[in-house]
C-alpha positions as CSV (number, residue, x, y, z in Angstrom):
1,M,13.6,167.8,-155.4
2,N,14.8,171.0,-156.9
3,A,13.4,171.6,-160.4
4,E,16.7,172.7,-161.8
5,F,18.4,169.6,-160.4
6,D,15.7,167.4,-161.9
7,Y,16.2,169.1,-165.3
8,T,20.0,168.6,-165.2
9,V,19.6,165.0,-164.3
10,M,17.1,164.5,-167.2
11,Q,19.5,166.2,-169.6
12,Y,22.3,164.0,-168.5
13,H,20.2,160.9,-168.9
14,A,19.0,162.0,-172.3
15,A,22.6,162.5,-173.4
16,E,23.5,159.0,-172.2
17,L,20.6,157.5,-174.1
18,R,21.6,159.4,-177.3
19,Q,25.2,158.1,-176.9
20,A,24.1,154.6,-176.4
21,A,21.8,154.8,-179.4
22,A,24.6,156.2,-181.6
23,E,26.9,153.3,-180.5
24,Q,24.3,150.8,-181.3
25,R,23.7,152.3,-184.7
26,R,27.5,152.2,-185.4
27,A,27.6,148.6,-184.3
28,L,24.7,147.6,-186.5
29,E,26.1,149.5,-189.5
30,A,29.5,147.7,-189.0
31,G,27.7,144.4,-188.9
32,R,25.8,145.2,-192.1
33,T,29.0,146.3,-193.8
34,R,30.8,143.1,-192.9
35,R,27.9,140.9,-194.1
36,A,27.7,142.8,-197.4
37,E,31.4,142.5,-197.8
38,R,31.3,138.8,-197.2
39,R,28.5,138.3,-199.7
40,H,30.4,140.0,-202.5
41,R,33.8,138.4,-202.0
42,S,34.9,135.8,-204.6
43,V,35.8,132.3,-203.6
44,F,39.5,133.1,-204.2
45,A,39.3,136.2,-202.0
46,R,37.7,134.2,-199.2
47,F,40.4,131.6,-199.5
48,L,43.1,134.3,-199.2
49,A,41.4,135.9,-196.2
50,S,41.3,132.7,-194.2
């Protein structure tokens, strides 16, 4: 194939991988935040939240 085309395809693929990694990091961070939030809630706050 054309070297310029290969380079463009590789750049696009790398951008997709970076985007997927960023989404995964955000999802993991949100999960950690929710877990930490649950851990520090009082029994009364848990009762009100349910």
